[in-house]
C-alpha positions in Angstrom: -11.2 -25.7 -2.4 -7.6 -25.6 -3.8 -6.7 -22.0 -3.1 -3.7 -22.0 -0.8 -2.6 -18.4 -0.5 -2.7 -14.9 -2.0 0.3 -14.5 -4.3 -0.3 -11.3 -6.3 -1.9 -7.9 -5.6 -2.0 -5.2 -8.3 -1.2 -1.6 -7.4 -1.9 1.1 -10.0 1.0 3.4 -10.5 1.7 6.4 -12.7 5.3 5.5 -13.7 6.7 2.1 -13.2 10.4 3.1 -13.0 9.6 5.8 -10.4 7.4 3.4 -8.4 10.0 0.6 -8.6 12.5 3.1 -7.0 10.0 4.1 -4.4 9.0 0.6 -3.3 12.6 -0.7 -3.3 14.8 2.3 -2.3 12.3 4.0 0.1 10.2 1.1 1.5 12.7 -1.7 1.3 11.0 -4.1 -1.1 12.9 -6.1 -3.6 12.4 -6.4 -7.3 10.5 -9.5 -8.2 9.7 -9.9 -11.9 10.6 -7.3 -14.5 9.6 -8.6 -17.9 8.6 -6.8 -21.1 5.7 -8.9 -22.4 4.8 -6.6 -25.3 6.0 -3.3 -26.7 3.5 -1.5 -24.5 3.2 -3.9 -21.5 5.8 -4.4 -18.8 5.1 -7.0 -16.0 6.8 -5.5 -13.0 6.5 -6.8 -9.4 8.1 -6.2 -6.1 8.0 -8.2 -2.9 9.0 -7.8 0.7 12.0 -9.9 1.8 10.0 -11.3 4.7 7.1 -12.3 2.5 8.6 -13.3 -0.9 5.6 -15.3 -1.9 3.4 -12.2 -2.2 4.2 -10.0 -5.2 2.9 -6.4 -5.7 2.3 -5.9 -9.4 3.1 -2.3 -10.1 1.0 -1.6 -13.2 0.0 1.4 -15.2 -3.5 1.9 -16.6 -3.7 1.3 -20.3 -4.8 -1.1 -22.9 -6.7 -3.4 -22.9 -8.7 -1.2 -20.5 -11.2 1.2 -22.0 -10.1 4.8 -22.2 -12.7 6.0 -19.7 -11.5 3.5 -17.1 -7.9 4.5 -17.7 -8.9 8.1 -17.2 -10.8 7.3 -14.0 -7.8 5.3 -12.6 -5.4 8.2 -13.4 -7.8 10.8 -11.9 -8.0 8.7 -8.7 -4.2 8.4 -8.5 -3.8 12.2 -9.2 -6.3 13.0 -6.4 -4.2 11.0 -4.0 -7.2 9.0 -2.8 -6.6 5.6 -4.4 -6.8 2.7 -1.9 -3.6 0.7 -1.8 -2.1 -1.7 0.6 -1.6 -2.3 4.4 1.8 -3.2 5.8 2.8 -4.4 9.2 5.6 -2.5 11.0 7.5 -3.2 14.2 7.4 0.4 15.4 4.9 2.7 13.7 6.3 5.9 15.2 9.9 5.1 14.3 8.9 4.0 10.8 6.9 7.3 10.4 10.0 9.3 11.4 12.3 7.4 9.0 9.9 7.6 6.0 9.1 11.3 6.7 12.8 12.0 6.6 12.9 10.4 3.2 10.2 12.8 2.0 7.2 10.4 2.1 3.8 12.2 2.4 1.7 11.2 5.4 -2.0 11.7 5.5 -2.2 10.7 9.2 0.5 10.7 11.8 0.8 7.6 14.0 -2.3 7.3 16.2 -3.4 4.8 18.9 -6.1 2.4 17.8 -7.7 -0.5 19.7 -5.7 -2.9 17.4 -2.4 -1.0 17.6 -0.7 2.1 16.3 -1.6 3.2 12.7 -0.3 5.8 10.3 -1.5 6.5 6.7 0.9 7.5 3.9 0.9 7.9 0.1 3.2 6.2 -2.3 4.7 8.2 -5.1 1.6 7.5 -7.3 -1.1 8.6 -4.8 -2.0 5.2 -3.4 -2.7 5.0 0.3 -0.5 2.7 2.4 -1.6 2.0 5.9 1.2 1.2 8.4 0.1 -0.8 11.4 2.0 -1.8 14.5 -0.3 -4.6 15.7 -1.2 -5.4 19.3 -3.5 -8.0 20.7 -7.1 -6.9 21.0 -10.6 -8.4 21.2 -12.6 -7.4 18.1 -15.8 -8.4 19.9 -15.1 -5.5 22.4 -14.8 -2.9 19.7 -17.5 -0.4 19.0 -17.8 2.8 17.0 -17.9 6.0 19.0 -20.1 9.1 18.2 -17.2 10.5 16.2 -17.2 7.4 13.9 -13.9 6.1 15.2 -13.4 2.7 16.7 -13.2 2.4 20.5 -13.2 -0.5 22.9 -15.8 -1.4 25.5 -13.1 -2.7 27.9 
């Protein structure tokens, strides 16, 4: 097989200019491509300076998608429950404090997990972004507790 890496992930957003500002000014990404391909279509990407080969395509729902799909995507964004991306952080608690001070909405404060420390936030369009401070763990030793949360058998 000739696939060598993932280079693009699309993230639905409500407003491209506002999302560009959020991802660059708040999260520290850099602008990638910003091209007007048609009167009603703007190709806009951001990328993290430590991983410039992976672009996040910040795109709005619209043509050529059917109206019912556009409505469904926008309803999911408005509800704040749209799955988004996961990012690695050096210090989850410190990142949580810094982003909270910038007004970022968190759904879950940093919490210990068998694989590290994790927090869950929303971007300005309602997409979830998981912040993970990784640590070494044995996935074979993980189980699910009675509360449905992962635990370890170690």
